[in-house]
C-alpha positions as CSV (number, residue, x, y, z in Angstrom):
1,M,-3.7,-13.1,33.8
2,L,-5.1,-13.0,30.3
3,R,-3.0,-13.7,27.4
4,F,-3.0,-12.8,23.9
5,H,-4.2,-15.8,21.7
6,G,-6.1,-16.2,18.4
7,H,-5.5,-15.3,14.7
8,H,-7.2,-12.2,13.3
9,Y,-7.1,-10.6,9.7
10,H,-7.4,-6.8,9.2
11,T,-6.3,-4.1,7.0
12,V,-3.9,-1.4,7.3
13,D,-5.5,2.0,6.0
14,A,-4.0,4.6,3.5
15,K,-2.6,6.4,6.7
16,G,-0.5,3.4,7.9
17,R,-3.3,2.7,10.9
18,L,-4.1,-0.6,12.2
19,S,-6.9,-1.5,14.2
20,I,-6.0,-4.0,17.3
21,P,-8.8,-6.9,17.5
22,A,-11.1,-5.9,20.5
23,K,-10.3,-8.6,22.7
24,F,-6.5,-7.9,22.6
25,R,-7.5,-4.3,23.4
26,E,-9.5,-5.7,26.2
27,I,-6.0,-7.2,27.7
28,L,-4.5,-4.3,27.0
29,K,-7.0,-2.1,29.2
30,A,-7.3,-4.4,31.7
31,Q,-3.7,-5.3,32.5
32,Y,-1.4,-2.8,31.1
33,D,-1.4,0.7,29.3
34,E,-2.4,1.6,25.8
35,R,1.3,1.7,24.8
36,L,2.6,-1.2,22.3
37,M,6.3,-1.4,21.6
38,I,6.7,-2.6,18.0
39,S,10.0,-3.6,16.3
40,F,10.6,-6.3,13.4
41,L,12.0,-9.8,13.8
42,D,11.7,-13.0,12.0
43,G,9.5,-11.5,9.2
44,C,7.2,-9.9,11.0
45,L,6.4,-7.0,13.4
46,T,6.8,-7.9,16.8
47,A,4.4,-5.8,19.4
48,Y,5.1,-6.0,23.1
49,P,2.6,-4.3,25.8
50,Y,5.3,-1.6,27.3
51,T,5.6,-3.9,30.8
52,E,6.3,-7.0,28.6
53,W,8.6,-4.8,26.6
54,E,10.5,-3.5,29.9
55,K,11.1,-7.5,31.2
56,L,12.4,-8.1,27.7
57,V,14.6,-5.0,28.2
58,N,16.1,-6.2,31.6
59,R,16.5,-9.7,30.6
60,F,18.5,-8.0,27.8
61,L,20.6,-5.6,30.0
62,S,21.8,-8.8,32.2
63,L,23.9,-10.2,28.7
64,P,27.5,-9.1,28.0
65,Q,26.9,-6.0,26.1
66,H,30.5,-6.6,24.6
67,N,29.4,-9.8,23.1
68,K,29.1,-9.3,19.4
69,K,25.9,-11.1,18.9
70,V,24.2,-8.8,21.5
71,K,25.5,-5.9,20.1
72,A,24.2,-6.8,16.8
73,F,20.9,-7.5,18.2
74,M,20.6,-4.2,20.2
75,R,21.7,-2.4,16.6
76,G,19.0,-4.8,14.4
77,Y,16.1,-5.1,17.0
78,I,16.4,-3.0,20.1
79,S,17.2,0.1,18.5
80,A,14.4,-0.2,16.1
81,V,11.7,-0.4,18.2
82,E,9.1,2.2,18.1
83,E,6.5,3.3,20.8
84,C,3.1,3.2,19.2
85,P,-0.2,3.9,21.5
86,L,-3.5,3.2,20.9
87,D,-5.5,5.8,19.5
88,S,-9.3,6.6,20.8
89,Q,-10.8,4.2,18.1
90,G,-8.2,1.3,19.3
91,R,-6.1,1.8,16.3
92,I,-2.0,2.3,16.4
93,L,0.1,4.0,13.6
94,L,2.4,1.7,12.3
95,P,5.7,3.7,11.0
96,P,6.4,3.3,7.4
97,V,10.1,2.0,8.4
98,L,8.5,-0.6,10.1
99,R,6.0,-1.8,7.6
100,E,8.4,-1.8,4.9
101,R,11.2,-3.9,6.9
102,A,7.8,-6.3,7.4
103,G,6.4,-6.0,3.9
104,I,3.1,-4.6,4.8
105,K,1.2,-3.4,2.3
106,E,-2.7,-3.4,3.1
107,K,-4.0,-6.9,4.4
108,V,-2.4,-8.2,7.8
109,M,-2.6,-11.1,10.2
110,I,-2.3,-10.5,13.7
111,L,-1.5,-13.4,15.9
112,G,-1.6,-13.5,19.7
113,C,1.3,-15.3,21.1
114,L,1.0,-15.2,24.7
115,Y,3.0,-12.0,26.0
116,K,3.3,-10.4,22.7
117,I,1.7,-9.9,19.1
118,E,2.7,-10.6,15.8
119,I,1.5,-8.9,12.9
120,W,2.3,-10.1,9.7
121,D,1.8,-9.2,5.9
122,Y,-0.9,-11.6,4.9
123,A,0.6,-12.8,1.5
124,T,3.8,-13.8,3.0
125,G,2.9,-14.2,6.4
126,L,-0.1,-16.9,6.0
127,P,2.2,-19.4,4.3
128,R,4.7,-19.2,6.7
129,V,2.6,-19.6,9.7
130,E,0.5,-22.6,7.8
131,E,4.0,-24.3,7.0
132,E,5.1,-24.3,10.6
133,M,1.4,-25.2,11.8
134,K,2.5,-28.7,10.2
135,E,5.6,-29.1,12.5
136,T,3.1,-28.9,15.3
137,S,3.3,-32.9,16.1
138,E,7.0,-32.9,16.2
139,I,7.1,-29.6,18.3
140,S,4.3,-30.8,20.7
141,E,7.0,-34.0,20.9
142,Y,9.6,-32.2,22.1
143,L,7.2,-29.7,24.3
144,G,5.6,-32.8,25.5
145,E,8.9,-33.8,27.0
146,A,9.9,-30.7,28.3
147,F,6.3,-29.7,30.2
148,K,5.0,-32.8,30.2
149,F,1.8,-32.1,28.2
């Protein structure tokens, strides 16, 4: 199974359309349909292929729905999701409310994160991702213990 990976830089046009990188579109066409389910989390937009989104929802439904944190996550993340299908030119229309929440103006950084795609405003996302990359050695030690790197 192919997974999303890599960093890509694109621009959002005046109508809010974003071109999805060609290699990501190929994965969507080969393994999924061309719908992305997009919401806001942790400073960026997260985009899941529909099938991956359904897996996430099913795991979420197994949680205690009366729990205060589960309800808050439902209201903040799940309720904000928008279905964004690819058009014939491989673009998605990013809803204005999601662009606003993520601070996306024009230039974006698109990250492949295995089973999901992250869409960051370039000006705010690049420094954050670069800072997190500095922690890679420490994180790899943790992962090495957990996964026997």
